[in-house]
C-alpha positions in Angstrom: 115.8 90.3 111.4 112.5 92.8 111.2 110.2 90.8 109.0 107.6 93.0 107.2 104.7 91.5 105.4 103.3 93.9 102.5 101.8 91.3 100.2 98.3 91.2 101.4 96.8 91.4 98.0 98.5 87.9 97.3 96.8 86.4 100.6 96.4 87.5 104.2 97.3 85.7 107.6 94.1 83.6 108.9 92.7 85.8 112.0 92.9 83.8 115.4 89.4 84.1 115.6 88.8 82.6 112.3 91.1 79.5 113.0 89.5 79.0 116.5 86.1 79.0 114.9 87.4 76.2 112.5 89.2 74.1 114.4 86.1 72.1 116.3 85.4 71.0 112.6 88.4 69.4 112.0 87.8 67.0 115.1 84.7 66.2 117.2 82.5 68.1 114.6 83.4 66.3 111.6 80.2 65.3 110.0 79.2 65.4 106.1 76.3 68.1 105.9 74.3 65.5 103.6 74.1 62.8 106.5 70.8 62.8 108.4 72.3 61.8 111.8 73.5 64.1 114.5 76.9 64.4 113.1 75.5 65.4 109.9 73.1 67.8 111.1 75.8 69.5 113.3 77.7 70.2 110.0 74.6 71.3 108.3 73.8 73.9 110.7 77.5 75.2 110.9 77.0 75.4 106.8 73.7 77.5 107.2 75.1 79.8 109.9 78.3 80.5 107.9 76.1 81.2 104.3 74.0 83.6 106.7 77.1 85.4 107.7 78.4 85.8 104.2 75.1 86.9 102.9 75.0 89.5 105.6 78.1 90.7 104.9 77.5 91.9 101.4 73.6 92.5 101.8 72.4 89.2 99.9 70.1 86.3 100.7 71.3 83.1 102.1 69.8 81.2 99.1 71.7 83.6 96.7 75.6 82.4 98.4 77.5 79.7 96.5 80.5 78.1 98.4 83.3 77.1 95.8 87.0 76.5 95.9 88.0 80.2 95.9 87.9 83.2 93.2 89.1 81.5 90.2 86.3 78.8 90.6 83.5 81.2 91.0 85.0 83.8 88.1 84.5 80.7 85.8 81.4 79.3 87.0 79.9 82.9 86.7 81.0 83.3 83.1 80.9 79.8 81.7 77.6 79.3 83.6 75.5 81.9 82.1 76.9 81.0 78.6 76.1 77.1 79.1 72.7 77.7 80.1 71.9 80.0 77.1 73.6 77.8 74.5 70.8 75.6 74.1 69.0 78.4 72.5 71.7 80.4 71.3 74.3 78.0 70.2 77.8 79.3 70.6 77.2 82.7 69.0 77.4 84.7 72.0 79.4 87.6 73.0 81.2 88.4 76.3 82.5 91.8 77.3 85.3 91.9 80.0 88.1 94.7 80.5 91.6 94.4 79.4 93.2 94.7 83.0 91.3 91.5 84.3 92.8 88.8 86.6 94.0 85.7 84.6 90.9 84.0 86.3 88.8 86.0 83.9 90.9 86.8 81.1 92.1 83.2 80.5 88.6 81.8 80.6 87.6 84.3 77.8 90.8 83.0 75.8 89.4 79.7 76.2 85.9 80.8 75.1 87.5 82.5 72.2 89.1 79.1 71.3 85.7 77.2 71.0 83.6 79.8 69.2 82.5 82.6 71.5 83.2 86.2 70.8 84.7 88.4 73.3 85.3 92.3 73.6 88.2 93.5 75.8 87.4 97.0 76.7 90.3 99.6 77.4 91.1 101.5 80.4 92.6 105.1 80.8 96.1 105.8 82.2 94.8 105.3 85.3 93.0 101.9 85.1 89.4 103.3 84.9 87.4 101.5 82.3 86.1 103.1 79.5 82.2 103.2 80.1 81.2 104.5 76.7 83.4 102.1 75.1 81.6 99.2 76.7 78.1 100.6 76.1 79.4 100.9 72.3 80.4 97.2 72.5 77.1 95.9 73.4 75.5 93.7 70.9 72.3 91.7 70.3 74.2 88.6 71.1 75.8 89.8 74.5 74.9 87.9 77.1 77.2 88.5 79.9 79.9 91.4 81.2 82.2 90.7 83.5 84.3 93.6 85.1 86.5 93.3 88.4 85.5 95.7 91.2 88.8 96.6 91.9 92.3 95.8 90.3 94.5 93.3 91.7 97.5 95.1 90.8 97.3 99.0 90.5 94.2 98.8 93.4 91.8 100.8 90.8 88.0 101.0 91.7 85.7 100.6 88.9 82.3 102.3 88.3 80.7 99.2 88.7 76.9 100.7 89.6 77.2 102.8 86.1 78.1 99.3 84.3 75.4 97.3 86.0 72.8 99.7 85.3 73.9 99.7 81.6 73.9 95.8 82.0 70.3 96.0 83.3 68.6 98.4 80.6 70.3 96.0 77.7 69.1 92.9 79.8 72.5 91.5 80.0 73.8 89.5 83.2 76.5 91.4 84.9 79.3 89.8 87.0 82.0 91.2 88.9 85.1 89.9 90.4 85.3 91.6 94.4 88.1 89.3 95.5 90.2 92.5 96.4 87.6 94.8 97.3 85.9 92.7 99.9 86.6 93.8 103.3 88.5 96.9 102.4 85.9 99.1 101.0 81.9 98.6 101.4 80.4 95.5 99.1 76.9 95.3 98.9 75.3 93.4 95.6 72.3 95.4 95.9 74.2 99.1 95.9 76.1 97.8 93.4 73.5 96.4 91.3 75.4 92.9 90.2 74.0 89.6 89.2 77.1 87.7 90.2 79.9 88.7 92.4 83.1 86.5 93.5 84.9 86.4 97.1 87.9 84.7 97.9 88.4 83.4 101.7 92.2 83.7 101.9 92.0 87.6 100.9 90.1 88.7 104.1 92.0 86.5 106.7 90.3 83.8 106.1 91.6 80.2 105.0 92.6 79.2 101.5 90.9 76.8 99.4 87.3 78.5 100.0 85.2 81.1 98.3 81.9 82.3 97.2 79.8 83.3 94.2 77.1 85.3 94.7 74.3 84.5 92.3 71.0 87.1 92.3 67.9 85.0 92.6 66.4 84.5 89.0 69.9 84.3 87.3 70.1 81.1 85.9 73.6 79.4 85.6 74.3 75.5 84.2 77.2 73.9 86.4 80.6 73.2 85.3 81.1 70.1 87.4 77.9 67.2 88.2 77.6 65.2 91.1 75.0 65.4 94.2 72.8 68.3 94.8 75.1 70.6 96.8 75.0 74.1 96.6 71.8 74.1 94.5 73.5 71.5 92.2 75.7 74.7 90.9 78.9 73.4 92.7 78.3 69.5 93.6 80.5 67.7 96.2 80.8 67.2 100.0 81.1 70.9 101.2 84.2 72.0 102.9 83.1 72.6 106.3 86.1 73.8 108.2 87.0 76.1 105.5 83.3 77.5 104.9 83.1 78.0 108.7 86.3 80.2 108.8 85.2 81.8 105.3 81.8 82.7 107.0 83.9 84.2 110.1 86.1 85.9 108.1 83.1 87.6 106.2 81.6 88.4 109.5 84.5 90.4 110.7 85.5 92.1 107.5 82.2 93.7 107.8 82.4 94.6 111.4 86.1 96.2 111.0 84.9 98.3 108.0 84.8 101.1 110.4 88.3 101.1 111.1 90.5 99.1 109.1 90.0 100.8 105.8 90.8 104.5 107.2 93.8 102.9 109.0 95.3 101.3 105.9 94.5 104.6 103.9 96.3 106.7 106.3 99.3 104.1 106.2 99.2 104.1 102.2 99.1 107.9 101.7 101.8 108.3 104.3 104.1 105.8 102.1 103.3 107.5 98.8 104.3 110.9 100.2 107.5 109.5 101.8 108.4 107.5 98.8 107.8 110.5 96.7 109.9 112.9 98.9 112.7 110.7 99.0 113.0 109.2 95.8 113.5 110.5 92.4 111.8 109.0 89.2 109.1 107.3 90.6 105.5 107.1 89.6 102.1 105.8 91.2 100.5 103.2 89.0 96.5 103.4 89.4 94.1 106.0 90.2 95.5 108.3 92.8 92.1 108.5 95.1 89.8 106.0 93.4 92.0 103.1 94.8 91.9 100.5 97.3 93.0 101.7 100.6 95.9 99.2 101.1 97.3 99.4 97.7 100.7 101.1 96.5 102.0 100.2 93.0 105.1 102.2 92.3 107.1 102.0 89.5 110.9 103.3 89.3 112.9 104.3 86.4 115.8 102.2 85.3 115.3 99.8 87.9 114.4 95.6 87.6 111.4 95.0 89.6 112.7 91.3 90.6 116.0 92.6 92.0 114.3 95.1 93.8 112.0 92.4 95.3 114.8 90.3 96.4 116.8 92.9 97.8 113.7 94.0 100.0 113.4 90.2 101.0 116.9 90.3 102.2 115.8 93.5 104.3 112.7 91.6 105.4 110.1 92.9 103.3 107.9 91.0 101.4 106.1 92.7 98.3 105.4 91.9 94.9 106.2 92.5 91.3 102.9 92.9 90.3 103.8 90.6 87.4 106.0 93.6 85.8 108.8 91.4 84.5 109.2 87.4 85.0 112.5 86.5 85.0 111.1 83.3 83.2 108.8 84.8 80.7 110.3 88.0 80.2 106.6 89.3 79.9 105.3 92.8 81.0 102.2 93.0 82.9 99.3 93.3 81.2 97.5 95.8 83.5 100.7 98.2 83.0 100.6 98.0 79.4 97.0 98.6 79.3 97.5 101.8 81.5 100.5 103.0 79.1 103.4 102.5 81.4 106.6 103.6 79.7 109.1 101.0 79.0 111.4 102.5 81.2 109.3 102.4 84.2 107.4 99.1 83.7 109.8 96.6 84.3 111.1 98.4 87.6 107.4 97.9 89.3 106.6 97.1 92.8 103.2 96.4 94.4 103.0 97.0 98.4 99.7 96.1 99.5 98.9 96.8 103.4 97.3 94.8 105.9 95.6 96.0 109.0 98.7 95.0 111.4 101.2 97.3 109.7 102.5 100.1 111.4 103.8 103.6 110.9 107.4 102.2 111.9 107.1 99.7 109.3 106.0 102.4 106.7 109.6 104.2 107.6 111.8 101.3 107.6 110.0 100.3 103.9 110.6 103.8 102.6 114.1 103.9 103.8 114.8 100.3 102.5 113.0 101.5 99.3 115.5 104.7 99.1 118.6 102.4 99.9 117.8 99.5 97.2 116.5 101.6 94.5 119.6 103.8 94.7 122.0 100.8 94.5 120.3 99.1 91.7 120.7 102.5 89.8 124.2 102.5 90.6 124.7 99.0 89.2 122.4 99.6 86.3 124.8 102.8 85.3 127.9 100.8 85.8 126.7 97.9 83.4 126.2 100.5 80.7 129.4 102.3 81.1 
């Protein structure tokens, strides 16, 4: 059976070049980077090279790169690190601004912060997922300490006006963090162009290994660590470094920047072809997110009178891996907070599917997926009509 992977926003396959770079550090180059002997020096050198590779990929300085376990830890360290650092001066009467469509790594962090006395404002977005910048600016208070808005949404792919938000934050002397987990490797990510103070990256979204990520912290930005131990990662993320994972991330970041001249345009063409073919062949379908200001690999569709998880299972039977974009969980029966925030109608919201493309997908696969969607949606609608009789 043909197998087609279109869930690259969930995770990506490790690039063979990345794997090759990692393998020696599991075996003969297994040293601890904190050790003074030759084994440790070998690991420390690999750590330094990877740090420089990541820094170069986002226009940062190497001392601004903090290695973490992934995007979730990076988001937590960014937001809580700023607040905890300021706690001694301001107590817990601090204010956080974020958007209504953030990743759970940010939203659940904010929910926790609210439970222990912090104030959080969730800025709304329009029907295409663009944050209301005027509302954000109006939300700023004297005690606002940090703003966190993702670069591009993980469900609908909408790209936010990060430079504009960064300028507002800078004018008000507020620290600004962006989650660039989805945008890294798909569109240019340069910390100085964007003007951000902190930025999160996850390795496994850019063809690197799972379990490793980065928090970029602009020099002069003071954070409090969330865990304590040795002096690794400038004491912000203590613990023996995951050298094989970090080496893999460094190589993946290097390759991601190198391939920006080709991969995004290729995926963008596949994306537009898939959207056009779906709309030409299936009625009662809507595209979620901004039509053009979106990631080049993201296609989030809602089909009227179709149940998303059933659609996913039937696609999987046909060999197609996709995601419901959390439209309707069979266990929780809760709708996607992102689709709710952009105002997707009830008759569409439960029939949502996210197809996230990768550089290895082909035009033949686009045709197969389109045909499979056409057949599967028709089948589910027919079943739904019968069940209502």
